[in-house]
C-alpha positions in Angstrom: 38.4 102.7 44.2 37.6 99.4 46.0 35.8 98.1 43.0 38.8 98.8 40.7 41.0 97.1 43.3 38.7 94.1 43.3 38.6 93.9 39.5 42.4 93.9 39.5 42.7 91.2 42.3 40.1 88.7 41.2 41.5 87.5 37.9 45.0 86.5 39.3 43.3 84.9 42.4 41.0 82.8 40.2 44.0 81.8 38.0 46.0 80.8 41.2 43.1 78.7 42.6 42.7 76.9 39.2 46.4 76.3 38.9 46.6 74.9 42.5 43.6 72.7 41.9 45.1 71.4 38.6 48.4 70.8 40.3 46.8 68.9 43.3 44.6 66.8 41.0 47.3 65.9 38.5 49.8 64.8 41.2 47.3 62.6 43.0 45.8 61.1 39.8 49.2 60.4 38.3 50.5 59.2 41.7 53.7 61.3 41.4 56.1 60.6 44.3 56.0 63.2 47.0 59.8 63.6 46.9 59.6 64.4 43.2 56.7 66.8 43.2 54.5 67.2 46.3 50.9 68.5 46.0 50.2 72.0 47.2 48.4 70.6 50.3 51.6 68.9 51.4 53.6 72.0 50.9 51.0 73.9 53.0 51.2 71.4 55.8 55.0 71.4 55.7 55.0 75.2 55.8 52.7 75.3 58.7 54.7 72.7 60.7 58.0 74.5 60.0 56.6 78.0 60.2 58.9 79.1 63.0 62.0 77.8 61.2 60.9 79.4 57.9 60.2 82.7 59.5 63.5 82.8 61.3 65.3 81.9 58.1 63.4 84.6 56.2 64.4 87.2 58.9 68.1 86.2 58.6 68.1 86.3 54.8 66.1 89.5 54.9 68.7 91.3 57.0 71.5 90.3 54.7 69.4 91.3 51.6 68.6 94.7 53.1 72.2 95.4 53.9 73.2 94.4 50.4 70.4 96.5 48.9 71.3 99.5 51.0 75.0 99.2 49.9 73.9 98.9 46.3 71.8 102.1 46.5 74.5 104.1 48.2 77.4 102.9 46.1 75.5 102.7 42.9 74.2 106.3 43.0 77.7 107.6 44.0 79.4 105.7 41.2 76.7 106.9 38.7 77.3 110.5 39.7 81.0 110.0 39.4 80.7 108.5 35.9 78.2 111.2 34.8 80.7 113.9 35.7 83.0 113.1 32.9 82.6 111.3 29.5 86.2 110.3 29.6 85.7 108.8 33.1 82.6 107.0 32.0 84.4 105.5 29.0 87.3 104.4 31.2 85.4 102.9 34.1 81.9 101.9 33.0 83.0 98.7 31.2 84.3 97.5 34.5 81.0 98.0 36.2 79.6 95.4 33.7 81.9 92.9 35.5 79.5 93.1 38.5 76.6 92.1 36.2 78.4 89.2 34.5 80.4 87.7 37.4 79.1 84.2 38.4 78.4 84.9 42.1 78.5 81.1 42.9 82.0 81.0 41.6 83.3 83.8 43.7 81.3 83.0 46.8 84.2 81.0 48.2 86.4 84.1 47.9 83.9 86.1 49.9 84.1 83.5 52.6 87.9 83.9 52.7 87.7 87.7 52.7 84.8 88.3 55.0 84.4 85.0 56.8 81.3 82.8 56.8 78.1 84.4 57.8 76.0 87.6 57.3 78.9 89.8 56.0 79.8 87.5 53.1 76.1 87.0 52.3 75.5 90.8 52.3 78.4 91.4 50.0 77.1 88.7 47.7 73.7 90.5 47.7 75.4 93.8 47.0 77.4 92.4 44.0 74.3 91.0 42.4 72.2 94.1 42.8 74.4 97.1 42.4 74.7 97.2 38.6 71.0 98.1 37.8 71.3 101.0 40.2 74.5 102.3 38.4 73.1 101.8 34.9 69.7 103.3 35.5 70.9 106.2 37.5 73.6 107.0 34.9 70.9 106.9 32.2 68.8 109.3 34.2 71.6 111.7 34.8 72.5 111.7 31.1 68.9 112.3 30.1 68.4 115.7 31.5 67.1 118.3 29.0 70.0 120.3 27.6 67.9 123.5 27.7 67.5 123.1 31.5 71.2 122.6 31.9 71.8 125.7 29.8 69.4 127.6 32.0 71.2 126.6 35.2 74.5 127.5 33.6 73.1 130.9 32.5 72.1 131.7 36.1 75.6 130.7 37.4 74.5 127.6 39.4 77.3 125.7 40.9 77.9 122.1 40.0 76.6 120.8 43.3 73.5 122.9 43.0 72.9 121.6 39.5 73.3 118.1 40.6 71.0 118.4 43.7 68.2 120.6 42.1 68.2 119.4 38.5 70.0 116.2 37.7 69.0 114.0 40.7 65.3 115.0 40.5 65.2 114.5 36.8 66.9 111.1 37.1 64.5 109.9 39.8 62.2 107.8 37.5 65.2 105.9 36.2 66.6 105.5 39.7 63.4 104.1 41.0 63.4 101.6 38.1 66.9 100.5 39.0 65.9 100.1 42.6 63.0 97.9 41.7 65.2 95.6 39.8 67.9 95.7 42.5 65.4 94.9 45.3 64.6 91.5 43.8 68.2 90.8 42.9 69.4 91.5 46.4 67.2 88.6 47.8 68.5 86.3 45.0 72.1 87.3 45.8 71.6 86.8 49.5 70.2 83.3 49.0 72.9 82.3 46.5 75.5 83.6 48.9 74.0 81.5 51.7 74.5 78.4 49.7 78.3 78.8 50.2 78.8 81.5 52.8 75.8 81.2 55.0 77.1 78.8 57.7 77.7 80.7 60.9 76.6 80.9 64.5 72.9 81.9 64.9 69.9 81.3 62.7 70.3 79.8 59.3 68.9 81.7 56.3 66.6 80.5 53.6 69.5 79.4 51.4 70.7 77.0 54.1 67.1 75.8 54.7 66.7 75.0 51.0 70.0 73.1 50.9 69.0 71.2 54.1 65.6 70.3 52.7 67.2 69.1 49.4 69.7 66.8 51.2 66.8 65.3 53.2 64.6 64.9 50.1 62.0 67.0 51.9 60.7 68.5 48.7 57.6 69.9 50.4 59.7 71.9 52.8 62.0 73.0 49.9 58.9 74.4 48.1 57.8 76.2 51.2 61.2 77.8 51.7 61.3 78.9 48.0 57.8 80.4 48.4 59.1 82.3 51.5 62.0 83.6 49.5 59.7 84.8 46.7 57.5 86.4 49.4 60.6 88.2 50.8 61.5 89.5 47.4 57.9 90.7 46.7 57.8 92.5 50.1 61.0 94.4 49.3 59.9 95.1 45.7 56.6 96.4 47.0 58.2 98.6 49.5 60.5 100.1 46.9 57.6 100.5 44.4 55.4 102.2 47.0 58.1 104.6 48.0 59.0 105.4 44.4 55.3 106.0 43.6 55.0 108.4 46.5 58.1 110.3 45.4 56.9 110.6 41.8 53.2 110.9 42.2 53.0 114.7 42.2 55.0 115.4 39.1 55.8 112.4 36.9 53.2 110.7 34.6 54.7 107.2 35.2 53.1 107.3 38.7 49.9 109.1 37.9 46.7 107.2 38.8 44.9 108.2 35.6 
C-alpha cells in the first residue's frame, strides 16, 4: 500500500522540482524583473514573511466559500428533486438554472453589495451562484438515471413517493451527486475570491481576493503569487474533503470508488 502510494507521489513531485528549478534558473539567467515574474525562491520568502496575513485571509475566504458551498448543496439537491418530480416542471424551469452558470459574476457583484452589503454575506452569495449549477445538473441526471425496472418494482410493492425518493432515487443518484459536489467545491472558492474583488471590503480580516488586489496595486508580484497559491491550496483542501467523503459513501457498493 505504501509502495503504491510512493509510486503515485514520486512522478508529480519530480516534475514539480524540475519545473521550479527551470523557472528559477530561467528568471535569473534572463534577468526578468521581479515585479514581472518573481523566482520561486522570492515567492517562498514573501509567503513566509506574510504567513500570518495569508493564513488569516485564507480563513476568511474559506468561511465564505464553505457557506456558499453548503448553500449550493442544499439548494441544488432540493431544486434537482423538484425538477425530477415532473417533466413539465423540468422543461419550464431548468433553462433558468442555466442562467446561474452563464451569469458573469463580476458584473453582478455590485448588485450583491447593494442587496447584502459589503462583506462575508455578499461573498458567500457570490460563491453560491458560481457553484450551485453543477449540483443541480448532476443530481438531476442521477435522479433521471434510475433503472426503470427498479422503479416498477417499488411501484409494484406500493411504495410511497417519499420512500421511493429516499430508498431508491437518492442512493442511485449518489455517484452523480458526488461528481457535482467535486466540481462545486472548487467553484465555490473561485466564486468567493471573485466576490471579494468587489464585495469583500468590510470590518475584520480581509480575504484572499482583497490580498491579491492589494499585492497587485503595490506591484508585489511575489506576494500575489503566494496568495494565489494559498487560494489553490484552499480549493484543493475542499475538493479533497469532498472526494474523501464521497469515496467513503460509495466504497461498499459502487465500482467508481473501488480500490481494484
